[in-house]
TIBA-100394 format. One line per 10 residues: number of its first residue (from 1); their letters; for each residue x, y, z of N, C-alpha, C, CB. Coordinates in Angstrom, 1 decimal. Atoms other than C-alpha are relative to their C-alpha. Glycine has a CB too. Layout:
# TIBA-100394
NUM = a = X Y Z X Y Z X Y Z X Y Z ~ ...
This chain:
# TIBA-100394
1 = xxxxxxxxxx = -1.6 -0.8 0.1 -55.3 -18.6 -94.9 0.2 -0.1 -1.7 1.7 -1.1 1.0 ~ -0.5 -0.1 1.2 -53.8 -18.1 -98.4 0.8 -0.9 -0.2 0.5 1.2 -0.3 ~ -0.4 1.2 0.4 -52.4 -20.6 -100.8 1.2 0.5 -0.3 -0.8 -0.6 -1.1 ~ -1.7 -0.6 -0.2 -48.5 -20.5 -100.6 0.1 -0.2 -2.0 1.6 -1.7 1.4 ~ -0.4 0.3 1.9 -47.4 -20.4 -105.0 1.5 0.3 0.3 -0.9 1.4 -1.5 ~ -1.5 0.2 0.8 -44.0 -21.4 -106.1 0.4 1.2 -0.7 0.0 -1.3 -1.1 ~ -0.5 -1.1 0.8 -41.8 -18.7 -107.3 0.9 -0.7 -1.0 0.7 1.2 0.9 ~ -0.6 0.8 1.2 -40.7 -20.0 -110.6 0.9 0.9 -1.2 -1.4 -0.8 -0.9 ~ -0.8 -0.9 0.8 -37.6 -18.1 -112.2 0.2 -0.4 -1.4 1.3 0.1 0.5 ~ -0.2 0.5 1.5 -37.6 -20.1 -115.6 -1.3 0.8 -0.4 0.0 -1.9 -0.3
11 = xxxxxxxxxx = 1.0 -0.8 0.3 -41.0 -18.9 -116.1 -0.4 1.4 0.0 -0.7 -0.3 0.4 ~ -0.1 -1.4 0.0 -40.6 -15.4 -115.0 1.0 0.6 -1.3 0.6 0.4 1.6 ~ -1.0 -0.1 1.2 -37.5 -15.4 -117.8 -0.7 -0.3 -1.2 1.2 -1.0 0.0 ~ 0.5 0.4 1.4 -39.8 -16.9 -120.5 -1.1 1.1 0.1 -0.5 -1.7 -0.3 ~ 1.0 -0.8 0.0 -42.8 -14.5 -119.3 0.7 0.9 -0.7 -0.6 0.4 1.3 ~ -0.6 -1.1 0.4 -40.5 -11.7 -119.8 0.7 0.3 -1.6 0.9 0.0 0.9 ~ -0.6 -0.1 1.2 -38.9 -12.6 -123.0 -1.6 0.0 -1.0 1.4 -1.5 -0.3 ~ 1.1 0.2 1.3 -42.4 -13.4 -124.7 -0.7 1.3 -0.1 -1.3 -1.1 0.2 ~ 0.5 -1.7 -0.3 -43.5 -9.7 -123.4 0.6 0.6 -0.8 0.2 0.8 1.3 ~ -0.9 -0.9 1.0 -40.6 -8.2 -125.0 -0.1 -0.4 -1.3 1.4 -0.2 0.3
21 = xxxxxxxxxx = 0.3 -0.2 1.3 -41.2 -9.9 -128.2 -0.9 0.4 -0.6 0.3 -0.6 -0.6 ~ 0.9 -0.5 0.2 -44.5 -9.1 -128.4 0.0 1.5 0.0 -0.7 -0.5 0.7 ~ -0.1 -1.8 0.2 -43.7 -5.4 -127.7 0.6 0.3 -1.4 1.3 0.9 1.3 ~ -0.9 -0.5 0.9 -41.0 -5.6 -130.4 -1.1 -0.3 -1.4 1.6 -1.0 0.2 ~ 0.8 0.5 1.3 -43.7 -7.5 -133.3 -1.0 1.3 0.0 -0.8 -1.9 0.0 ~ 0.8 -1.0 0.7 -46.4 -5.1 -132.6 0.4 1.5 0.3 -1.4 -0.1 0.6 ~ -0.1 -1.3 -0.3 -44.5 -1.9 -131.8 -0.5 0.7 1.0 -0.4 0.4 -0.9 ~ 0.1 -0.6 -1.5 -45.3 -1.1 -128.4 0.6 0.1 0.7 -0.7 -0.2 0.6 ~ -0.8 -0.1 -0.8 -43.6 -0.3 -125.5 -0.2 -1.0 1.0 -0.1 1.2 0.5 ~ -0.1 1.2 -1.1 -42.9 -3.3 -122.9 -0.9 0.3 1.3 1.6 -0.3 0.4
31 = xxxxxxxxxx = 1.0 -0.4 -1.1 -44.2 -1.0 -120.0 -1.1 0.3 0.0 0.3 0.8 0.5 ~ 1.2 -0.1 -0.1 -47.0 0.3 -121.6 -1.2 -1.6 -0.2 -0.2 1.2 -1.0 ~ 0.9 1.5 0.0 -48.4 -3.6 -121.9 -0.7 -0.2 1.3 0.9 -1.5 -0.2 ~ 0.3 0.2 -1.4 -48.1 -3.6 -118.2 -0.9 1.2 0.8 1.3 -0.2 0.7 ~ 1.0 -1.3 -0.6 -50.1 -0.3 -117.5 -1.1 0.1 -0.1 0.2 1.1 -0.4 ~ 1.9 0.7 0.2 -53.7 0.2 -117.3 -0.1 0.7 -1.2 -1.4 0.5 1.2 ~ 0.6 -0.7 1.0 -53.7 2.2 -120.7 -0.8 -1.4 -0.5 1.2 0.9 -1.0 ~ 1.0 0.9 0.9 -56.4 0.8 -122.9 -0.2 0.2 -1.6 -1.3 0.3 0.4 ~ -0.2 -0.2 1.3 -55.2 1.8 -126.2 -0.1 -1.3 -0.8 1.3 0.6 -0.1 ~ 0.7 1.3 1.0 -56.3 -0.8 -128.9 1.3 -0.9 -0.1 -0.7 0.5 -1.9
41 = xxxxxxxxxx = -1.3 1.0 0.3 -52.6 -2.0 -129.8 0.6 -0.3 1.2 1.1 0.8 -1.0 ~ -0.4 0.5 -1.2 -51.6 -2.2 -126.5 -0.9 -1.2 1.1 0.1 1.2 0.6 ~ 1.0 0.9 -0.7 -54.7 -4.2 -125.4 0.1 -1.3 -1.0 -1.7 0.9 0.1 ~ -0.6 0.9 0.9 -53.8 -6.5 -128.4 1.0 -0.9 0.6 0.6 0.8 -1.1 ~ -1.3 0.4 -0.5 -50.4 -6.9 -127.2 -0.1 -0.8 1.3 0.9 1.1 0.1 ~ 0.2 0.5 -1.4 -51.7 -7.7 -123.7 -0.7 -1.4 -0.3 -0.9 1.0 1.0 ~ 0.9 1.3 0.2 -54.0 -10.3 -124.9 0.9 -1.0 -1.1 -1.7 0.6 -0.8 ~ -1.3 1.0 0.8 -51.2 -12.2 -127.2 0.7 -0.3 1.3 1.2 0.9 -1.5 ~ -1.2 0.7 -1.0 -48.9 -12.5 -124.3 -1.0 -1.1 0.7 0.8 1.3 1.3 ~ 0.9 0.7 -1.0 -51.9 -13.9 -122.3 -0.1 -1.4 -0.6 -1.5 0.6 0.0
51 = xxxxxxxxxx = 0.0 1.1 0.5 -52.3 -16.4 -124.8 0.9 -0.9 -0.2 -0.3 0.2 -0.8 ~ -1.4 0.9 0.1 -49.0 -17.5 -125.4 0.7 -0.4 1.3 1.1 0.8 -0.8 ~ 0.0 0.4 -1.6 -48.3 -17.8 -121.9 -0.8 -1.3 0.5 -0.7 1.2 0.7 ~ 1.2 1.4 -0.3 -51.1 -20.3 -121.4 0.6 -0.8 -0.7 -1.7 0.1 -0.6 ~ -0.2 0.8 1.0 -50.2 -21.8 -124.6 1.5 -0.9 0.2 -0.1 0.8 -1.3 ~ -1.5 0.2 0.1 -46.4 -22.1 -124.1 0.3 -0.4 1.2 0.8 1.1 -0.6 ~ -0.6 0.5 -1.4 -45.8 -22.2 -120.4 -1.1 -0.6 0.8 0.8 1.3 1.0 ~ 1.4 1.1 -0.6 -49.2 -24.0 -119.4 -0.1 0.8 1.6 0.4 -2.3 0.1 ~ 0.0 -0.6 -0.8 -49.4 -21.1 -116.8 -1.5 0.1 0.4 0.7 1.0 -0.3 ~ 1.7 -0.6 -0.3 -52.7 -20.5 -114.4 0.3 1.4 -0.4 -0.6 -0.1 1.9
61 = xxxxxxxxxx = 0.6 -1.4 0.2 -54.5 -17.4 -115.3 0.5 0.8 1.0 -1.6 -0.1 0.0 ~ -0.3 -1.0 -1.1 -53.6 -16.0 -112.1 1.3 0.3 -0.2 -0.2 -0.6 1.5 ~ -1.8 -0.4 0.2 -49.8 -16.2 -112.6 0.2 0.5 -1.2 1.2 -1.3 0.0 ~ -0.4 -0.8 1.2 -50.2 -14.8 -116.0 -0.3 1.6 0.4 -1.0 -0.4 -1.5 ~ 0.8 -1.8 -0.7 -52.6 -11.6 -114.8 0.9 0.1 0.7 -1.7 0.4 1.0 ~ -0.9 -0.8 -1.2 -50.2 -10.9 -111.9 1.2 0.5 -0.6 0.4 -1.0 1.4 ~ -1.3 -0.3 0.9 -47.2 -10.8 -114.5 -0.1 1.7 -0.5 0.0 -1.2 -1.4 ~ 0.5 -1.1 0.6 -49.0 -8.0 -116.2 -0.9 0.6 0.5 -0.3 -0.2 -1.1 ~ 0.6 -0.7 -1.0 -50.4 -6.5 -113.3 -1.8 0.3 -0.3 1.0 1.5 0.1 ~ 1.3 0.1 0.3 -53.9 -7.5 -114.1 -0.5 -1.1 0.9 -0.3 -0.3 -1.4
71 = xxxxxxxxxx = 1.1 1.2 -0.9 -56.9 -10.0 -112.1 0.0 -1.0 -1.1 -1.9 0.7 0.6 ~ 0.1 1.1 0.7 -56.9 -13.4 -113.4 -1.2 0.1 -0.9 0.0 -1.2 0.9 ~ 1.1 0.0 1.1 -60.4 -12.8 -114.9 0.4 1.0 -1.2 -1.6 0.5 0.8 ~ -0.4 -0.7 1.1 -58.9 -10.3 -117.2 0.6 -0.9 -1.0 0.8 1.0 0.4 ~ -0.5 0.9 0.7 -56.7 -13.0 -118.3 -0.7 -0.9 -0.9 0.6 -0.7 0.7 ~ 0.6 0.8 0.4 -59.2 -15.1 -118.9 -0.9 0.6 -1.2 -0.5 -0.6 1.1 ~ 0.5 -1.3 1.3 -61.3 -12.3 -121.0 0.6 -0.1 -1.0 0.1 1.5 0.1 ~ -0.6 -0.1 1.1 -58.6 -11.9 -123.0 0.5 -1.0 -0.8 0.8 0.6 0.1 ~ -0.3 1.3 1.0 -57.9 -15.5 -124.3 -1.4 -0.1 -0.3 0.8 -1.6 0.7 ~ 1.3 0.3 0.6 -61.8 -15.7 -124.9 -0.1 1.1 -1.0 -1.3 0.0 1.0
81 = xxxxxxxxxx = -0.3 -1.2 0.9 -61.2 -12.3 -126.7 0.4 -0.7 -1.3 1.2 1.0 0.7 ~ -0.8 0.1 1.1 -58.5 -13.8 -128.8 -0.7 -0.9 -1.2 1.3 -0.6 0.4 ~ 0.5 0.7 1.4 -60.6 -16.6 -130.4 -0.7 0.7 -1.0 -0.8 -1.2 0.2 ~ 1.0 -0.2 1.3 -63.1 -14.4 -131.8 0.9 1.0 -0.9 -1.8 0.8 0.5 ~ -0.6 -1.1 0.8 -60.5 -11.7 -133.0 0.6 -1.0 -1.1 1.3 1.0 1.0 ~ -0.2 0.7 1.3 -58.7 -14.4 -134.8 -0.6 -0.8 -1.1 0.6 -0.6 0.2 ~ 1.2 0.5 1.1 -61.7 -15.4 -136.9 -0.4 1.5 -0.8 -1.7 -0.9 1.0 ~ 0.7 -1.3 0.5 -62.7 -11.7 -137.4 1.2 1.4 -0.6 -1.1 0.8 1.6 ~ -1.0 -1.4 0.3 -59.4 -9.2 -137.5 1.3 -0.8 -0.4 0.4 1.2 1.6 ~ -1.3 1.0 0.7 -56.9 -10.3 -140.0 1.5 0.9 0.4 -0.3 0.1 -2.1
91 = xxxxxxxxxx = -1.3 -0.8 -0.6 -54.2 -7.5 -138.4 0.3 -0.9 1.1 -0.3 1.7 0.5 ~ -0.3 0.8 -1.3 -54.6 -9.2 -135.3 0.7 -1.2 0.0 -1.1 -0.3 0.6 ~ -0.4 1.1 0.3 -54.3 -12.3 -136.7 1.4 -0.1 -0.3 -0.7 -0.4 -0.9 ~ -1.3 0.1 0.6 -51.0 -11.6 -138.8 0.9 0.1 1.3 0.4 1.2 -1.1 ~ -0.8 -0.2 -1.1 -49.6 -10.2 -135.6 0.5 -1.2 0.9 -0.8 0.9 0.9 ~ 0.1 1.4 -0.9 -50.5 -13.1 -133.6 0.7 -1.1 -0.6 -1.4 -0.5 0.1 ~ -0.9 1.0 0.7 -49.0 -15.5 -136.0 1.3 0.0 0.1 -0.2 0.0 -1.1 ~ -1.5 -0.8 -0.1 -45.8 -13.6 -136.1 0.9 -0.3 1.3 -0.2 1.5 0.0 ~ -0.2 0.7 -1.3 -45.6 -14.0 -132.5 0.3 -1.3 0.2 -0.9 0.0 0.7 ~ -0.2 1.3 -0.2 -46.2 -17.3 -132.1 0.8 -0.8 -0.8 -1.0 -0.4 0.0
101 = xxxxxxxxxx = -0.9 0.7 0.6 -44.2 -18.5 -134.7 1.5 0.3 0.5 -0.2 0.3 -1.2 ~ -1.6 0.0 -0.7 -40.8 -17.0 -133.1 -0.5 -0.6 1.3 0.9 1.8 0.3 ~ 0.0 0.6 -0.9 -42.1 -18.2 -129.9 0.2 -1.5 -0.1 -1.0 0.5 0.6 ~ -0.5 1.4 0.4 -42.1 -21.8 -131.3 1.3 -0.4 -0.2 -0.6 -0.4 -1.0 ~ -1.2 0.3 0.3 -39.2 -21.6 -132.9 1.2 0.2 0.9 0.1 0.6 -0.9 ~ -0.7 -0.3 -1.0 -37.5 -20.8 -129.7 1.1 1.4 0.0 0.7 -1.2 0.0 ~ -0.6 -1.4 0.3 -36.3 -17.1 -130.6 -0.3 0.8 1.2 -0.6 0.8 -1.3 ~ 0.3 -0.6 -1.1 -37.4 -16.3 -127.1 0.9 0.2 1.0 -1.0 -0.6 0.4 ~ -1.0 0.5 -0.9 -34.2 -16.1 -125.3 0.5 1.4 0.5 1.3 -0.9 -0.7 ~ -0.5 -1.4 -0.6 -32.6 -13.4 -122.9 1.3 0.4 -0.2 -0.1 0.1 1.4
111 = xxxxxxxxxx = -1.4 -0.3 0.8 -29.9 -11.3 -124.5 0.5 1.1 1.2 -0.2 0.9 -1.9 ~ -1.0 -1.1 -0.9 -27.3 -9.1 -122.7 -0.9 1.1 0.2 1.5 0.7 -0.8 ~ 1.0 -1.1 0.3 -29.7 -6.1 -123.6 -1.2 -0.1 0.8 -0.4 0.1 -1.4 ~ 1.4 0.7 -1.0 -32.6 -7.8 -121.7 0.4 0.1 1.5 -0.4 -1.9 -0.4 ~ -0.5 0.5 -1.1 -30.8 -7.8 -118.4 -0.7 1.0 1.1 1.7 -0.2 -0.1 ~ 0.7 -1.3 -1.2 -31.9 -4.5 -116.8 -1.4 -0.1 -0.2 0.4 1.8 -0.4 ~ 1.2 0.3 0.0 -35.4 -5.2 -118.1 -0.3 -1.0 0.9 -0.3 -0.2 -1.1 ~ 0.5 1.4 -0.6 -35.4 -8.9 -116.6 0.1 0.6 1.6 1.0 -1.5 -0.3 ~ 0.0 0.0 -1.5 -33.8 -7.5 -113.1 -1.4 0.9 0.4 1.4 0.7 0.7 ~ 1.1 -0.8 -0.4 -36.4 -5.0 -113.1 -1.7 -0.6 0.1 0.2 1.1 -0.8
121 = xxxxxxxxxx = 1.3 0.9 -0.2 -39.3 -7.9 -113.7 0.1 -0.6 1.2 -0.3 -1.0 -1.0 ~ -0.6 0.7 -1.0 -37.4 -9.7 -111.0 -0.4 0.9 1.3 1.6 -0.1 -0.3 ~ 0.0 -1.1 -1.5 -37.5 -6.5 -108.2 -1.6 -0.2 0.0 0.5 2.1 -0.1 ~ 1.6 0.0 0.1 -41.6 -6.3 -109.4 -0.7 -1.1 0.8 -0.5 -0.1 -1.7 ~ 0.5 1.0 -0.4 -42.3 -9.9 -108.7 0.4 0.0 1.6 0.5 -1.2 -0.9 ~ -0.6 0.2 -1.6 -40.2 -9.9 -105.4 -1.1 1.4 0.9 2.2 0.5 0.0 ~ 1.0 -1.0 -0.7 -42.3 -6.5 -104.1 -1.4 -0.6 0.0 0.0 1.5 -0.7 ~ 1.5 0.5 -0.7 -45.8 -9.0 -104.7 0.3 -1.1 0.7 -1.2 -0.5 -1.1 ~ -0.3 0.9 -0.9 -44.1 -11.6 -103.0 0.1 0.4 1.3 1.0 -0.6 -0.3 ~ 0.3 -0.4 -1.4 -43.6 -9.4 -100.2 -1.3 0.9 0.3 1.2 0.7 0.5
131 = xxxxxxxxxx = 1.2 -0.2 -0.7 -46.9 -8.3 -100.1 -0.8 -1.0 0.6 -0.8 0.5 -0.9 ~ 0.6 1.3 -0.2 -48.3 -11.6 -100.1 0.5 -0.6 1.2 0.3 -0.9 -1.1 ~ -0.7 0.2 -1.2 -46.0 -12.6 -97.3 -0.7 0.7 1.3 1.4 0.5 -0.3 ~ 0.5 -0.6 -1.0 -47.2 -9.5 -95.1 -1.4 0.0 0.0 0.4 1.0 0.0 ~ 1.6 0.3 -0.4 -50.9 -10.1 -95.7 -0.2 -1.1 0.9 -1.1 -0.3 -1.4 ~ 0.1 1.2 -0.6 -50.1 -13.8 -94.7 0.4 -0.1 1.9 1.1 -0.8 -0.9 ~ -0.5 -0.4 -1.5 -48.3 -12.6 -91.4 -1.3 0.5 0.7 1.4 1.2 0.1 ~ 1.2 -0.7 -0.7 -51.2 -10.2 -90.7 -1.1 -1.2 0.3 -0.8 1.3 -1.0 ~ 1.0 0.8 -0.1 -53.5 -13.3 -90.9 0.3 -0.6 1.2 -0.3 -0.8 -1.1 ~ -0.5 1.0 -1.5 -51.4 -15.4 -88.4 -0.1 0.6 0.7 1.2 -0.6 0.3
141 = xxxxxxxxx = 0.0 -0.7 -1.5 -51.1 -12.9 -86.0 -1.5 0.0 0.8 0.5 1.7 -0.3 ~ 1.3 0.0 -0.5 -54.8 -12.8 -85.9 -0.5 -1.2 0.6 -0.7 0.4 -1.0 ~ 0.3 1.1 -0.6 -55.1 -16.2 -85.5 0.6 -0.3 1.2 0.2 -1.0 -0.6 ~ -0.4 0.2 -1.2 -52.8 -16.2 -82.8 -0.6 0.5 1.3 1.2 0.2 0.0 ~ 1.2 -0.8 -0.6 -54.8 -13.7 -81.1 -1.1 -0.4 0.5 -0.4 0.7 -0.7 ~ 1.0 0.9 -0.3 -57.6 -15.4 -81.2 0.3 -1.4 0.7 -0.7 -0.3 -1.2 ~ -0.5 1.5 -1.0 -55.9 -18.7 -79.9 0.3 0.2 1.5 1.6 -0.8 -0.5 ~ -0.4 -0.3 -1.3 -54.7 -17.0 -76.7 -1.5 0.3 0.5 1.2 1.1 0.2 ~ 1.4 -0.3 -0.9 -58.3 -15.8 -75.6 -0.3 -1.1 0.6 -1.2 0.5 -0.9
């Protein structure tokens, strides 16, 4: 059976705030970062989010990846790429340093303007949780059928 994960509203708020901040600094669209697009600036923003969420929130890769609608292996890969880019790409390093400074200074807070986006993030998370619950219920019913035989 699947593993039960805790739903952490505080981390969801912080993830949303960090992603919003990165979108502003890198001048990318918040929704593009979660989309399947592979444009360089969007992938860089996605990469920065994975690193900052891991570094500041100590979240597991699976949770970080789920927030940006990716697989956990993508989050791991983004973090590995980040280390290399910090040494070779000065523009990437500059944007990352700006984002990291803002996060470290505590400038990642939910404002009134972010409420709609935050609600959207919660709705999306609830959809994922419902899907997980449905899957677990199906597995449980299969187990019950086997045990009845």
